[in-house]
C-alpha positions in Angstrom: 23.1 -89.6 -23.8 23.7 -93.2 -22.6 21.0 -94.1 -19.6 24.0 -94.2 -17.0 26.0 -91.2 -18.1 22.0 -89.2 -17.0 22.0 -91.7 -14.2 25.1 -90.2 -12.5 24.2 -86.8 -12.8 21.4 -87.5 -11.9 23.1 -88.8 -8.4 25.2 -86.3 -8.8 22.7 -83.7 -8.6 20.6 -85.1 -5.3 24.6 -85.2 -4.1 25.1 -81.8 -4.2 22.0 -80.3 -3.3 21.9 -82.3 -0.4 25.6 -81.7 0.6 25.2 -78.1 0.6 21.9 -78.5 2.8 23.3 -80.3 4.8 26.0 -77.8 5.5 24.2 -74.6 6.0 24.5 -73.0 8.7 26.7 -71.1 11.5 30.3 -72.9 12.0 33.7 -72.6 14.2 36.7 -73.2 12.0 39.5 -74.4 13.9 42.4 -73.7 11.1 46.1 -74.8 10.9 48.1 -73.7 7.9 51.4 -75.6 7.0 53.6 -73.6 4.7 56.2 -75.9 2.7 59.3 -76.8 2.8 59.8 -75.3 5.1 57.2 -76.0 7.6 56.0 -73.4 8.7 52.6 -73.6 10.8 50.1 -70.8 11.2 47.2 -71.5 13.7 43.5 -69.2 12.8 39.5 -69.5 14.5 36.9 -68.7 11.9 33.4 -67.9 12.2 31.5 -68.9 9.2 28.2 -68.5 8.3 26.4 -71.0 5.2 23.3 -70.6 3.3 21.7 -73.1 0.6 20.3 -71.6 -2.3 18.2 -72.9 -4.3 17.9 -72.7 -7.9 16.9 -69.8 -9.6 18.4 -67.7 -6.6 19.6 -64.3 -7.2 22.9 -64.4 -6.2 23.1 -68.1 -8.3 21.7 -65.5 -11.9 24.0 -63.0 -10.4 26.8 -66.1 -10.7 25.9 -67.0 -14.0 26.0 -63.1 -15.3 29.9 -63.3 -13.7 30.9 -66.5 -15.1 29.6 -65.0 -18.4 27.6 -67.8 -19.5 24.3 -68.3 -21.3 21.8 -66.0 -19.7 19.2 -68.8 -20.2 21.7 -71.5 -17.9 20.7 -71.9 -14.4 22.4 -73.5 -11.5 21.2 -77.0 -10.4 22.4 -75.0 -6.6 24.5 -74.0 -4.5 25.9 -72.4 -1.7 26.3 -68.9 0.4 29.5 -68.5 2.6 31.0 -65.5 5.2 33.6 -66.0 7.3 35.5 -63.7 9.9 38.9 -65.2 11.0 41.5 -63.7 13.0 45.7 -65.6 14.4 44.9 -68.3 17.3 47.6 -67.1 19.0 47.7 -62.5 18.3 43.9 -63.0 17.9 44.6 -60.0 15.0 42.2 -59.9 12.5 43.2 -62.1 9.3 40.5 -62.0 6.3 36.5 -61.1 6.6 34.0 -61.8 3.6 31.8 -64.1 1.7 31.7 -66.0 -0.8 28.8 -67.5 -3.5 29.4 -70.7 -5.7 27.3 -72.7 -7.9 26.9 -75.6 -9.9 26.1 -77.1 -13.0 26.6 -80.3 -13.7 30.4 -80.7 -12.3 31.3 -77.5 -12.2 31.3 -75.6 -9.6 31.5 -71.3 -10.2 32.3 -69.5 -7.8 32.3 -65.7 -7.4 36.2 -65.4 -6.3 38.9 -67.4 -5.2 40.8 -68.4 -2.3 43.9 -66.3 -3.5 42.0 -64.1 -6.2 38.7 -61.8 -6.6 37.9 -63.0 -9.7 35.7 -65.8 -10.4 37.0 -69.6 -10.9 35.7 -73.1 -11.8 36.7 -75.7 -10.1 35.6 -79.4 -10.9 33.9 -81.8 -8.5 33.1 -85.5 -7.6 31.8 -87.3 -4.2 34.1 -90.5 -2.7 31.1 -91.6 -0.9 27.9 -88.8 0.0 29.7 -87.3 3.0 33.2 -86.2 1.3 33.2 -83.4 -1.4 36.2 -83.1 -3.3 37.3 -80.4 -5.3 40.6 -79.5 -7.7 40.6 -75.5 -8.8 43.1 -74.4 -11.0 43.6 -70.2 -11.2 47.3 -68.0 -10.9 49.5 -71.0 -11.5 48.4 -72.6 -8.6 46.0 -75.7 -7.9 44.2 -76.2 -5.1 42.7 -79.3 -3.9 40.1 -79.7 -1.0 38.5 -82.0 0.9 35.6 -81.6 2.9 33.9 -84.4 4.6 30.7 -84.1 6.8 30.7 -86.2 10.0 28.1 -86.5 11.7 25.8 -83.2 12.3 28.0 -81.4 14.5 31.6 -81.5 12.9 33.4 -81.8 9.5 37.0 -81.9 8.5 38.5 -80.3 5.4 41.9 -80.0 4.4 43.5 -78.3 1.0 47.2 -78.2 -0.8 48.1 -75.7 -2.4 50.4 -76.3 -4.9 52.5 -74.4 -7.5 54.4 -75.4 -10.9 53.4 -79.4 -9.7 55.2 -78.7 -6.2 53.9 -78.8 -2.8 53.1 -74.7 -1.2 51.2 -75.5 1.7 48.7 -77.8 3.5 45.5 -76.7 5.0 44.0 -79.0 7.3 40.0 -78.0 9.2 38.2 -78.6 12.1 34.9 -77.1 12.4 32.4 -77.6 14.5 28.8 -76.5 14.0 26.6 -73.9 16.1 23.9 -73.1 14.6 21.5 -74.7 11.8 21.2 -71.4 11.3 
């Protein structure tokens, strides 16, 4: 293995661990989804809780099993996320749940996808230490997401969902930290 590849992996480990630690806490997420090409807009408000998972956390060991990976493989870190969402206009409940993320190399493992209860993986990279980019593919759909930390109190997210090479939906989010725990 070349020194530069080892250096990149080490930097990647530090970036993802730092990013997950920095996103820990309770957040209020204001979301706007644009359906393409008709332009229908849906607004959602979510309460989100995020907990950092260090290497060896039971949730990460379970994630290794769910993905049928070699039990000797260890995820370097991860994140547990729960959410409770409602329509901003009607107040009608939209969804509630939780998910676990774990990392090996440049792959983000997840116990479920946005549109499936099955385990999924995403490739990730950083534009800079504050901006995590993800690409997830399953069920003939592609989910491209960017999560950007803005100081300690805010983050923005954008998700573009495509199917058969055609964009179907754009989600844009402004998230405000309510607490660090």
